[in-house]
ChimeraX commands (.cxc) that place a marker at each C-alpha (Angstrom):
marker #1 position 162.64,151.94,72.60 radius 0.5
marker #1 position 159.69,153.96,73.86 radius 0.5
marker #1 position 160.61,153.17,77.47 radius 0.5
marker #1 position 164.27,154.08,76.95 radius 0.5
marker #1 position 163.39,157.43,75.38 radius 0.5
marker #1 position 160.94,158.17,78.18 radius 0.5
marker #1 position 163.64,157.44,80.74 radius 0.5
marker #1 position 166.16,159.76,79.05 radius 0.5
marker #1 position 163.65,162.60,78.89 radius 0.5
marker #1 position 162.63,162.00,82.50 radius 0.5
marker #1 position 166.20,162.02,83.78 radius 0.5
marker #1 position 166.91,165.34,82.07 radius 0.5
marker #1 position 163.71,166.82,83.43 radius 0.5
marker #1 position 164.47,165.49,86.88 radius 0.5
marker #1 position 167.83,167.24,86.85 radius 0.5
marker #1 position 166.12,170.50,85.95 radius 0.5
marker #1 position 163.46,170.08,88.64 radius 0.5
marker #1 position 165.98,169.11,91.31 radius 0.5
marker #1 position 167.97,172.30,90.63 radius 0.5
marker #1 position 164.93,174.56,90.58 radius 0.5
marker #1 position 164.38,176.66,93.67 radius 0.5
marker #1 position 160.92,176.87,95.15 radius 0.5
marker #1 position 160.02,180.07,96.97 radius 0.5
marker #1 position 157.88,183.12,96.38 radius 0.5
marker #1 position 158.35,182.93,92.61 radius 0.5
marker #1 position 157.67,179.18,92.47 radius 0.5
marker #1 position 155.31,178.39,95.35 radius 0.5
marker #1 position 155.27,174.74,96.40 radius 0.5
marker #1 position 155.06,172.41,99.34 radius 0.5
marker #1 position 157.06,169.21,99.76 radius 0.5
marker #1 position 156.28,165.55,100.39 radius 0.5
marker #1 position 158.69,162.95,101.70 radius 0.5
marker #1 position 157.82,159.25,101.48 radius 0.5
marker #1 position 158.33,157.82,104.97 radius 0.5
marker #1 position 157.43,154.30,103.88 radius 0.5
marker #1 position 156.45,152.57,100.63 radius 0.5
marker #1 position 154.49,149.31,100.58 radius 0.5
marker #1 position 152.31,147.14,98.36 radius 0.5
marker #1 position 148.93,145.94,99.61 radius 0.5
marker #1 position 147.39,142.73,98.28 radius 0.5
marker #1 position 143.96,141.17,98.66 radius 0.5
marker #1 position 145.23,137.59,98.70 radius 0.5
marker #1 position 146.96,135.75,101.52 radius 0.5
marker #1 position 148.91,133.83,98.88 radius 0.5
marker #1 position 150.32,136.92,97.13 radius 0.5
marker #1 position 153.11,138.69,98.98 radius 0.5
marker #1 position 153.41,142.45,99.10 radius 0.5
marker #1 position 157.20,142.31,98.93 radius 0.5
marker #1 position 158.51,145.01,96.61 radius 0.5
marker #1 position 161.51,146.98,95.48 radius 0.5
marker #1 position 159.96,150.31,94.58 radius 0.5
marker #1 position 162.92,152.63,94.12 radius 0.5
marker #1 position 161.33,155.79,92.71 radius 0.5
marker #1 position 158.14,157.81,92.76 radius 0.5
marker #1 position 156.86,159.38,89.54 radius 0.5
marker #1 position 155.02,162.55,90.50 radius 0.5
marker #1 position 152.12,164.21,88.66 radius 0.5
marker #1 position 150.31,167.31,89.93 radius 0.5
marker #1 position 146.91,168.12,88.41 radius 0.5
marker #1 position 147.81,165.64,85.64 radius 0.5
marker #1 position 151.06,167.45,84.81 radius 0.5
marker #1 position 154.30,165.45,85.06 radius 0.5
marker #1 position 156.65,166.99,87.63 radius 0.5
marker #1 position 159.55,164.53,87.95 radius 0.5
marker #1 position 160.99,161.25,89.22 radius 0.5
marker #1 position 162.23,161.12,92.81 radius 0.5
marker #1 position 164.08,158.35,94.67 radius 0.5
marker #1 position 162.06,157.01,97.60 radius 0.5
marker #1 position 162.91,159.07,100.68 radius 0.5
marker #1 position 163.80,162.24,98.76 radius 0.5
marker #1 position 161.74,165.42,98.99 radius 0.5
marker #1 position 159.20,165.81,96.20 radius 0.5
marker #1 position 158.31,169.45,95.38 radius 0.5
marker #1 position 154.60,169.90,94.68 radius 0.5
marker #1 position 154.01,173.16,92.76 radius 0.5
marker #1 position 150.85,174.94,93.91 radius 0.5
marker #1 position 150.69,178.50,92.51 radius 0.5
marker #1 position 147.13,179.07,93.76 radius 0.5
marker #1 position 147.87,177.64,97.21 radius 0.5
marker #1 position 144.59,175.73,96.89 radius 0.5
marker #1 position 143.39,172.15,96.73 radius 0.5
marker #1 position 145.24,170.06,94.15 radius 0.5
marker #1 position 145.33,166.48,92.88 radius 0.5
marker #1 position 148.51,164.46,93.29 radius 0.5
marker #1 position 149.07,161.22,91.39 radius 0.5
marker #1 position 152.10,159.02,92.06 radius 0.5
marker #1 position 153.33,156.02,90.08 radius 0.5
marker #1 position 155.60,153.37,91.60 radius 0.5
marker #1 position 158.96,153.11,89.83 radius 0.5
marker #1 position 161.32,150.13,89.66 radius 0.5
marker #1 position 164.70,149.13,88.27 radius 0.5
marker #1 position 163.57,147.11,85.26 radius 0.5
marker #1 position 165.36,143.72,85.20 radius 0.5
marker #1 position 167.30,144.88,88.27 radius 0.5
marker #1 position 169.30,147.39,86.22 radius 0.5
marker #1 position 169.68,150.77,87.94 radius 0.5
marker #1 position 169.99,152.63,84.62 radius 0.5
marker #1 position 166.60,151.37,83.38 radius 0.5
marker #1 position 164.18,152.91,85.86 radius 0.5
marker #1 position 160.56,152.83,84.73 radius 0.5
marker #1 position 157.07,153.15,86.24 radius 0.5
marker #1 position 155.64,149.69,86.82 radius 0.5
marker #1 position 152.29,149.46,85.05 radius 0.5
marker #1 position 151.16,146.59,87.28 radius 0.5
marker #1 position 150.46,148.95,90.18 radius 0.5
marker #1 position 147.59,151.43,90.32 radius 0.5
marker #1 position 148.13,155.16,90.72 radius 0.5
marker #1 position 148.36,156.40,94.29 radius 0.5
marker #1 position 146.12,159.48,94.35 radius 0.5
marker #1 position 145.69,162.33,96.84 radius 0.5
marker #1 position 143.34,165.30,96.74 radius 0.5
marker #1 position 144.95,167.58,99.25 radius 0.5
marker #1 position 145.25,171.09,100.60 radius 0.5
marker #1 position 148.66,171.88,102.07 radius 0.5
marker #1 position 150.16,175.30,102.79 radius 0.5
marker #1 position 153.04,176.23,100.50 radius 0.5
marker #1 position 156.44,176.03,102.14 radius 0.5
marker #1 position 155.34,173.10,104.30 radius 0.5
marker #1 position 157.06,169.69,104.30 radius 0.5
marker #1 position 154.92,166.67,105.09 radius 0.5
marker #1 position 155.97,163.05,105.61 radius 0.5
marker #1 position 153.59,160.26,104.68 radius 0.5
marker #1 position 153.49,156.62,103.63 radius 0.5
marker #1 position 152.54,155.38,100.16 radius 0.5
marker #1 position 150.66,152.08,99.84 radius 0.5
marker #1 position 150.34,150.85,96.26 radius 0.5
marker #1 position 148.06,148.07,95.02 radius 0.5
marker #1 position 148.08,145.82,91.97 radius 0.5
marker #1 position 145.61,146.95,89.33 radius 0.5
marker #1 position 142.35,144.96,89.49 radius 0.5
marker #1 position 143.01,143.76,85.92 radius 0.5
marker #1 position 146.38,142.19,86.77 radius 0.5
marker #1 position 146.60,138.41,86.30 radius 0.5
marker #1 position 148.76,135.99,88.34 radius 0.5
marker #1 position 149.06,132.75,86.32 radius 0.5
marker #1 position 151.58,131.33,88.80 radius 0.5
marker #1 position 152.32,132.10,92.44 radius 0.5
marker #1 position 154.63,130.09,94.69 radius 0.5
marker #1 position 155.60,131.27,98.17 radius 0.5
marker #1 position 156.41,127.82,99.66 radius 0.5
marker #1 position 154.01,128.36,102.57 radius 0.5
marker #1 position 151.23,126.10,101.26 radius 0.5
marker #1 position 151.45,122.32,100.71 radius 0.5
marker #1 position 151.83,121.03,97.16 radius 0.5
marker #1 position 154.62,123.14,95.71 radius 0.5
marker #1 position 154.32,124.46,92.16 radius 0.5
marker #1 position 158.10,124.09,91.73 radius 0.5
marker #1 position 159.88,120.81,90.95 radius 0.5
marker #1 position 163.41,119.51,90.49 radius 0.5
marker #1 position 164.42,119.42,86.84 radius 0.5
marker #1 position 165.32,116.10,85.25 radius 0.5
marker #1 position 169.01,115.35,85.72 radius 0.5
marker #1 position 169.53,117.94,88.45 radius 0.5
marker #1 position 172.50,117.16,90.69 radius 0.5
marker #1 position 170.55,118.17,93.80 radius 0.5
marker #1 position 166.98,118.54,95.03 radius 0.5
marker #1 position 165.56,121.64,96.62 radius 0.5
marker #1 position 164.55,121.74,100.26 radius 0.5
marker #1 position 162.87,124.26,102.53 radius 0.5
marker #1 position 165.31,126.72,104.08 radius 0.5
marker #1 position 165.63,127.08,107.82 radius 0.5
marker #1 position 163.72,129.90,109.48 radius 0.5
marker #1 position 166.94,131.88,109.90 radius 0.5
marker #1 position 167.71,131.59,106.18 radius 0.5
marker #1 position 164.19,132.33,104.90 radius 0.5
marker #1 position 162.79,135.61,103.62 radius 0.5
marker #1 position 159.22,135.56,104.93 radius 0.5
marker #1 position 157.36,132.47,106.01 radius 0.5
marker #1 position 159.03,129.55,104.25 radius 0.5
marker #1 position 161.57,129.78,101.43 radius 0.5
marker #1 position 163.24,127.37,99.01 radius 0.5
marker #1 position 166.89,126.34,99.16 radius 0.5
marker #1 position 168.83,124.69,96.33 radius 0.5
marker #1 position 172.41,123.67,97.10 radius 0.5
marker #1 position 175.17,121.56,95.59 radius 0.5
marker #1 position 177.36,120.44,98.51 radius 0.5
marker #1 position 181.13,120.86,98.23 radius 0.5
marker #1 position 181.48,117.07,98.51 radius 0.5
marker #1 position 179.82,116.63,95.08 radius 0.5
marker #1 position 181.67,116.68,91.80 radius 0.5
marker #1 position 181.27,119.70,89.55 radius 0.5
marker #1 position 177.71,119.62,88.29 radius 0.5
marker #1 position 174.46,121.52,87.62 radius 0.5
marker #1 position 171.38,121.80,89.83 radius 0.5
marker #1 position 168.12,123.11,88.43 radius 0.5
marker #1 position 164.51,123.64,89.47 radius 0.5
marker #1 position 161.56,124.65,87.32 radius 0.5
marker #1 position 157.89,125.50,87.55 radius 0.5
marker #1 position 155.79,122.35,87.70 radius 0.5
marker #1 position 153.50,123.45,84.87 radius 0.5
marker #1 position 153.49,125.57,81.73 radius 0.5
marker #1 position 151.65,128.89,81.90 radius 0.5
marker #1 position 150.09,131.11,79.29 radius 0.5
marker #1 position 151.98,134.40,78.93 radius 0.5
marker #1 position 150.80,137.01,76.43 radius 0.5
marker #1 position 153.01,138.11,73.54 radius 0.5
marker #1 position 153.29,141.70,72.26 radius 0.5
marker #1 position 152.71,142.99,75.79 radius 0.5
marker #1 position 155.45,144.85,77.68 radius 0.5
marker #1 position 153.79,144.39,81.06 radius 0.5
marker #1 position 154.64,140.70,81.54 radius 0.5
marker #1 position 156.93,139.96,84.48 radius 0.5
marker #1 position 158.51,137.34,86.67 radius 0.5
marker #1 position 158.73,138.72,90.21 radius 0.5
marker #1 position 160.85,137.03,92.83 radius 0.5
marker #1 position 162.78,137.43,96.08 radius 0.5
marker #1 position 166.15,135.68,96.09 radius 0.5
marker #1 position 169.61,135.39,97.53 radius 0.5
marker #1 position 172.56,133.37,96.24 radius 0.5
marker #1 position 176.28,132.89,96.74 radius 0.5
marker #1 position 176.95,132.00,93.08 radius 0.5
marker #1 position 175.63,133.05,89.67 radius 0.5
marker #1 position 172.05,131.99,88.95 radius 0.5
marker #1 position 170.86,131.36,85.39 radius 0.5
marker #1 position 167.18,131.95,84.66 radius 0.5
marker #1 position 165.30,131.06,81.50 radius 0.5
marker #1 position 162.08,129.95,79.87 radius 0.5
marker #1 position 161.11,126.74,78.08 radius 0.5
marker #1 position 158.04,126.56,75.83 radius 0.5
marker #1 position 155.53,123.74,75.76 radius 0.5
marker #1 position 155.85,123.31,71.96 radius 0.5
marker #1 position 159.62,123.75,71.65 radius 0.5
marker #1 position 162.25,122.48,74.14 radius 0.5
marker #1 position 164.73,125.24,73.22 radius 0.5
marker #1 position 165.83,127.10,76.33 radius 0.5
marker #1 position 165.39,130.87,76.20 radius 0.5
marker #1 position 167.94,132.45,78.52 radius 0.5
marker #1 position 166.54,135.40,80.47 radius 0.5
marker #1 position 169.39,136.59,82.63 radius 0.5
marker #1 position 172.20,135.81,85.03 radius 0.5
marker #1 position 171.92,136.96,88.62 radius 0.5
marker #1 position 175.08,137.85,90.50 radius 0.5
marker #1 position 175.76,136.64,94.07 radius 0.5
marker #1 position 174.06,138.54,96.89 radius 0.5
marker #1 position 175.81,136.46,99.56 radius 0.5
marker #1 position 179.46,137.46,99.84 radius 0.5
marker #1 position 182.13,137.76,102.53 radius 0.5
marker #1 position 180.64,141.11,103.56 radius 0.5
marker #1 position 176.88,140.59,103.19 radius 0.5
marker #1 position 174.11,138.01,103.29 radius 0.5
marker #1 position 171.26,139.80,101.57 radius 0.5
marker #1 position 167.90,139.00,100.03 radius 0.5
marker #1 position 167.08,140.96,96.87 radius 0.5
marker #1 position 163.88,141.60,94.92 radius 0.5
marker #1 position 163.78,141.70,91.12 radius 0.5
marker #1 position 161.21,142.34,88.41 radius 0.5
marker #1 position 162.23,140.45,85.24 radius 0.5
marker #1 position 160.46,141.64,82.10 radius 0.5
marker #1 position 159.45,138.65,79.96 radius 0.5
marker #1 position 157.88,140.41,76.98 radius 0.5
marker #1 position 160.84,140.02,74.61 radius 0.5
marker #1 position 161.54,136.37,75.34 radius 0.5
marker #1 position 157.94,135.17,75.06 radius 0.5
marker #1 position 157.56,137.00,71.73 radius 0.5
marker #1 position 160.69,135.94,69.82 radius 0.5
marker #1 position 160.98,132.70,67.88 radius 0.5
marker #1 position 160.43,129.94,68.69 radius 0.5
marker #1 position 157.13,131.14,70.16 radius 0.5
marker #1 position 155.09,128.75,72.31 radius 0.5
marker #1 position 151.58,129.05,73.64 radius 0.5
marker #1 position 152.76,128.38,77.21 radius 0.5
marker #1 position 156.02,128.58,79.16 radius 0.5
marker #1 position 157.70,127.29,82.29 radius 0.5
marker #1 position 160.62,128.99,84.04 radius 0.5
marker #1 position 163.82,127.38,85.28 radius 0.5
marker #1 position 166.52,128.40,87.79 radius 0.5
marker #1 position 170.00,126.91,87.53 radius 0.5
marker #1 position 173.20,126.98,89.58 radius 0.5
marker #1 position 176.56,125.46,88.61 radius 0.5
marker #1 position 179.25,123.98,90.85 radius 0.5
marker #1 position 182.84,124.58,89.71 radius 0.5
marker #1 position 186.22,125.54,91.12 radius 0.5
marker #1 position 185.19,129.16,91.58 radius 0.5
marker #1 position 181.89,128.27,93.28 radius 0.5
marker #1 position 182.45,124.96,95.11 radius 0.5
marker #1 position 179.26,125.12,97.20 radius 0.5
marker #1 position 176.64,127.11,95.23 radius 0.5
marker #1 position 173.39,128.00,97.01 radius 0.5
marker #1 position 170.17,129.58,95.79 radius 0.5
marker #1 position 167.25,130.73,97.95 radius 0.5
marker #1 position 163.90,131.70,96.38 radius 0.5
marker #1 position 160.63,133.10,97.68 radius 0.5
marker #1 position 157.46,134.78,96.37 radius 0.5
marker #1 position 157.74,133.63,92.76 radius 0.5
marker #1 position 155.10,135.16,90.48 radius 0.5
marker #1 position 154.24,135.25,86.81 radius 0.5
marker #1 position 152.24,138.45,86.55 radius 0.5
marker #1 position 150.89,140.56,83.71 radius 0.5
marker #1 position 148.42,143.26,82.91 radius 0.5
marker #1 position 146.32,142.27,79.85 radius 0.5
marker link #1:1,2 radius 0.2
marker link #1:2,3 radius 0.2
marker link #1:3,4 radius 0.2
marker link #1:4,5 radius 0.2
marker link #1:5,6 radius 0.2
marker link #1:6,7 radius 0.2
marker link #1:7,8 radius 0.2
marker link #1:8,9 radius 0.2
marker link #1:9,10 radius 0.2
marker link #1:10,11 radius 0.2
marker link #1:11,12 radius 0.2
marker link #1:12,13 radius 0.2
marker link #1:13,14 radius 0.2
marker link #1:14,15 radius 0.2
marker link #1:15,16 radius 0.2
marker link #1:16,17 radius 0.2
marker link #1:17,18 radius 0.2
marker link #1:18,19 radius 0.2
marker link #1:19,20 radius 0.2
marker link #1:20,21 radius 0.2
marker link #1:21,22 radius 0.2
marker link #1:22,23 radius 0.2
marker link #1:23,24 radius 0.2
marker link #1:24,25 radius 0.2
marker link #1:25,26 radius 0.2
marker link #1:26,27 radius 0.2
marker link #1:27,28 radius 0.2
marker link #1:28,29 radius 0.2
marker link #1:29,30 radius 0.2
marker link #1:30,31 radius 0.2
marker link #1:31,32 radius 0.2
marker link #1:32,33 radius 0.2
marker link #1:33,34 radius 0.2
marker link #1:34,35 radius 0.2
marker link #1:35,36 radius 0.2
marker link #1:36,37 radius 0.2
marker link #1:37,38 radius 0.2
marker link #1:38,39 radius 0.2
marker link #1:39,40 radius 0.2
marker link #1:40,41 radius 0.2
marker link #1:41,42 radius 0.2
marker link #1:42,43 radius 0.2
marker link #1:43,44 radius 0.2
marker link #1:44,45 radius 0.2
marker link #1:45,46 radius 0.2
marker link #1:46,47 radius 0.2
marker link #1:47,48 radius 0.2
marker link #1:48,49 radius 0.2
marker link #1:49,50 radius 0.2
marker link #1:50,51 radius 0.2
marker link #1:51,52 radius 0.2
marker link #1:52,53 radius 0.2
marker link #1:53,54 radius 0.2
marker link #1:54,55 radius 0.2
marker link #1:55,56 radius 0.2
marker link #1:56,57 radius 0.2
marker link #1:57,58 radius 0.2
marker link #1:58,59 radius 0.2
marker link #1:59,60 radius 0.2
marker link #1:60,61 radius 0.2
marker link #1:61,62 radius 0.2
marker link #1:62,63 radius 0.2
marker link #1:63,64 radius 0.2
marker link #1:64,65 radius 0.2
marker link #1:65,66 radius 0.2
marker link #1:66,67 radius 0.2
marker link #1:67,68 radius 0.2
marker link #1:68,69 radius 0.2
marker link #1:69,70 radius 0.2
marker link #1:70,71 radius 0.2
marker link #1:71,72 radius 0.2
marker link #1:72,73 radius 0.2
marker link #1:73,74 radius 0.2
marker link #1:74,75 radius 0.2
marker link #1:75,76 radius 0.2
marker link #1:76,77 radius 0.2
marker link #1:77,78 radius 0.2
marker link #1:78,79 radius 0.2
marker link #1:79,80 radius 0.2
marker link #1:80,81 radius 0.2
marker link #1:81,82 radius 0.2
marker link #1:82,83 radius 0.2
marker link #1:83,84 radius 0.2
marker link #1:84,85 radius 0.2
marker link #1:85,86 radius 0.2
marker link #1:86,87 radius 0.2
marker link #1:87,88 radius 0.2
marker link #1:88,89 radius 0.2
marker link #1:89,90 radius 0.2
marker link #1:90,91 radius 0.2
marker link #1:91,92 radius 0.2
marker link #1:92,93 radius 0.2
marker link #1:93,94 radius 0.2
marker link #1:94,95 radius 0.2
marker link #1:95,96 radius 0.2
marker link #1:96,97 radius 0.2
marker link #1:97,98 radius 0.2
marker link #1:98,99 radius 0.2
marker link #1:99,100 radius 0.2
marker link #1:100,101 radius 0.2
marker link #1:101,102 radius 0.2
marker link #1:102,103 radius 0.2
marker link #1:103,104 radius 0.2
marker link #1:104,105 radius 0.2
marker link #1:105,106 radius 0.2
marker link #1:106,107 radius 0.2
marker link #1:107,108 radius 0.2
marker link #1:108,109 radius 0.2
marker link #1:109,110 radius 0.2
marker link #1:110,111 radius 0.2
marker link #1:111,112 radius 0.2
marker link #1:112,113 radius 0.2
marker link #1:113,114 radius 0.2
marker link #1:114,115 radius 0.2
marker link #1:115,116 radius 0.2
marker link #1:116,117 radius 0.2
marker link #1:117,118 radius 0.2
marker link #1:118,119 radius 0.2
marker link #1:119,120 radius 0.2
marker link #1:120,121 radius 0.2
marker link #1:121,122 radius 0.2
marker link #1:122,123 radius 0.2
marker link #1:123,124 radius 0.2
marker link #1:124,125 radius 0.2
marker link #1:125,126 radius 0.2
marker link #1:126,127 radius 0.2
marker link #1:127,128 radius 0.2
marker link #1:128,129 radius 0.2
marker link #1:129,130 radius 0.2
marker link #1:130,131 radius 0.2
marker link #1:131,132 radius 0.2
marker link #1:132,133 radius 0.2
marker link #1:133,134 radius 0.2
marker link #1:134,135 radius 0.2
marker link #1:135,136 radius 0.2
marker link #1:136,137 radius 0.2
marker link #1:137,138 radius 0.2
marker link #1:138,139 radius 0.2
marker link #1:139,140 radius 0.2
marker link #1:140,141 radius 0.2
marker link #1:141,142 radius 0.2
marker link #1:142,143 radius 0.2
marker link #1:143,144 radius 0.2
marker link #1:144,145 radius 0.2
marker link #1:145,146 radius 0.2
marker link #1:146,147 radius 0.2
marker link #1:147,148 radius 0.2
marker link #1:148,149 radius 0.2
marker link #1:149,150 radius 0.2
marker link #1:150,151 radius 0.2
marker link #1:151,152 radius 0.2
marker link #1:152,153 radius 0.2
marker link #1:153,154 radius 0.2
marker link #1:154,155 radius 0.2
marker link #1:155,156 radius 0.2
marker link #1:156,157 radius 0.2
marker link #1:157,158 radius 0.2
marker link #1:158,159 radius 0.2
marker link #1:159,160 radius 0.2
marker link #1:160,161 radius 0.2
marker link #1:161,162 radius 0.2
marker link #1:162,163 radius 0.2
marker link #1:163,164 radius 0.2
marker link #1:164,165 radius 0.2
marker link #1:165,166 radius 0.2
marker link #1:166,167 radius 0.2
marker link #1:167,168 radius 0.2
marker link #1:168,169 radius 0.2
marker link #1:169,170 radius 0.2
marker link #1:170,171 radius 0.2
marker link #1:171,172 radius 0.2
marker link #1:172,173 radius 0.2
marker link #1:173,174 radius 0.2
marker link #1:174,175 radius 0.2
marker link #1:175,176 radius 0.2
marker link #1:176,177 radius 0.2
marker link #1:177,178 radius 0.2
marker link #1:178,179 radius 0.2
marker link #1:179,180 radius 0.2
marker link #1:180,181 radius 0.2
marker link #1:181,182 radius 0.2
marker link #1:182,183 radius 0.2
marker link #1:183,184 radius 0.2
marker link #1:184,185 radius 0.2
marker link #1:185,186 radius 0.2
marker link #1:186,187 radius 0.2
marker link #1:187,188 radius 0.2
marker link #1:188,189 radius 0.2
marker link #1:189,190 radius 0.2
marker link #1:190,191 radius 0.2
marker link #1:191,192 radius 0.2
marker link #1:192,193 radius 0.2
marker link #1:193,194 radius 0.2
marker link #1:194,195 radius 0.2
marker link #1:195,196 radius 0.2
marker link #1:196,197 radius 0.2
marker link #1:197,198 radius 0.2
marker link #1:198,199 radius 0.2
marker link #1:199,200 radius 0.2
marker link #1:200,201 radius 0.2
marker link #1:201,202 radius 0.2
marker link #1:202,203 radius 0.2
marker link #1:203,204 radius 0.2
marker link #1:204,205 radius 0.2
marker link #1:205,206 radius 0.2
marker link #1:206,207 radius 0.2
marker link #1:207,208 radius 0.2
marker link #1:208,209 radius 0.2
marker link #1:209,210 radius 0.2
marker link #1:210,211 radius 0.2
marker link #1:211,212 radius 0.2
marker link #1:212,213 radius 0.2
marker link #1:213,214 radius 0.2
marker link #1:214,215 radius 0.2
marker link #1:215,216 radius 0.2
marker link #1:216,217 radius 0.2
marker link #1:217,218 radius 0.2
marker link #1:218,219 radius 0.2
marker link #1:219,220 radius 0.2
marker link #1:220,221 radius 0.2
marker link #1:221,222 radius 0.2
marker link #1:222,223 radius 0.2
marker link #1:223,224 radius 0.2
marker link #1:224,225 radius 0.2
marker link #1:225,226 radius 0.2
marker link #1:226,227 radius 0.2
marker link #1:227,228 radius 0.2
marker link #1:228,229 radius 0.2
marker link #1:229,230 radius 0.2
marker link #1:230,231 radius 0.2
marker link #1:231,232 radius 0.2
marker link #1:232,233 radius 0.2
marker link #1:233,234 radius 0.2
marker link #1:234,235 radius 0.2
marker link #1:235,236 radius 0.2
marker link #1:236,237 radius 0.2
marker link #1:237,238 radius 0.2
marker link #1:238,239 radius 0.2
marker link #1:239,240 radius 0.2
marker link #1:240,241 radius 0.2
marker link #1:241,242 radius 0.2
marker link #1:242,243 radius 0.2
marker link #1:243,244 radius 0.2
marker link #1:244,245 radius 0.2
marker link #1:245,246 radius 0.2
marker link #1:246,247 radius 0.2
marker link #1:247,248 radius 0.2
marker link #1:248,249 radius 0.2
marker link #1:249,250 radius 0.2
marker link #1:250,251 radius 0.2
marker link #1:251,252 radius 0.2
marker link #1:252,253 radius 0.2
marker link #1:253,254 radius 0.2
marker link #1:254,255 radius 0.2
marker link #1:255,256 radius 0.2
marker link #1:256,257 radius 0.2
marker link #1:257,258 radius 0.2
marker link #1:258,259 radius 0.2
marker link #1:259,260 radius 0.2
marker link #1:260,261 radius 0.2
marker link #1:261,262 radius 0.2
marker link #1:262,263 radius 0.2
marker link #1:263,264 radius 0.2
marker link #1:264,265 radius 0.2
marker link #1:265,266 radius 0.2
marker link #1:266,267 radius 0.2
marker link #1:267,268 radius 0.2
marker link #1:268,269 radius 0.2
marker link #1:269,270 radius 0.2
marker link #1:270,271 radius 0.2
marker link #1:271,272 radius 0.2
marker link #1:272,273 radius 0.2
marker link #1:273,274 radius 0.2
marker link #1:274,275 radius 0.2
marker link #1:275,276 radius 0.2
marker link #1:276,277 radius 0.2
marker link #1:277,278 radius 0.2
marker link #1:278,279 radius 0.2
marker link #1:279,280 radius 0.2
marker link #1:280,281 radius 0.2
marker link #1:281,282 radius 0.2
marker link #1:282,283 radius 0.2
marker link #1:283,284 radius 0.2
marker link #1:284,285 radius 0.2
marker link #1:285,286 radius 0.2
marker link #1:286,287 radius 0.2
marker link #1:287,288 radius 0.2
marker link #1:288,289 radius 0.2
marker link #1:289,290 radius 0.2
view
């Protein structure tokens, strides 16, 4: 509820800021994000991201939320040196109406002196906080995959071709059209400890699919499947697109039945509507900030 209320307040404030004119009465300069990236210190952790918004603070005062690529007005009444802090914002669970700052990334900070009325273009490179933990990372580039075929799956995953992959190597799970209607499923090879009562617990992943994908958790002390979400196709007659999503796990790991550790599963279903379902995955991560 706290996040939802924050979002509503922010949207209203953003509308006010976006309509406010900056001139002699409201001196400001402007920043436009030319590029947004995520830097990592590990070769095994990808910097792929889907940062959609920038949350702007000037001298520790909240100014507004701005879509990446839009002009950000930076009020500077004294026309002197100021401190700018920017938080990276995402679509939580891939939902455009639930935009929040991601507390896994550190603040991007600038101490700068820019003449009012000026527009500058610059890149923003965010980093994971040094406290962030990665219990599980699988990018399919190293031998010994930490993903396995689930028991009873109608098909086994393979490595996608270079043309089909996202970056480096990627996973492909497919039920051929020659098979009868059935279910194919893969899951993490091990169970991982995920904290409860912590909102900053996520599954990050890059994916594309031509059929619905069902994602869930299974605990080590209770076999009950906890459904997380359904992903809609990103491969259609008009597009063949990879997507990035941040799936918040805090609710599911905290509701009964609660286990000490969890594994994640990914499932596709073959039926008359989807006779040849395909799922591609890359850069899977359990990640949280203690």
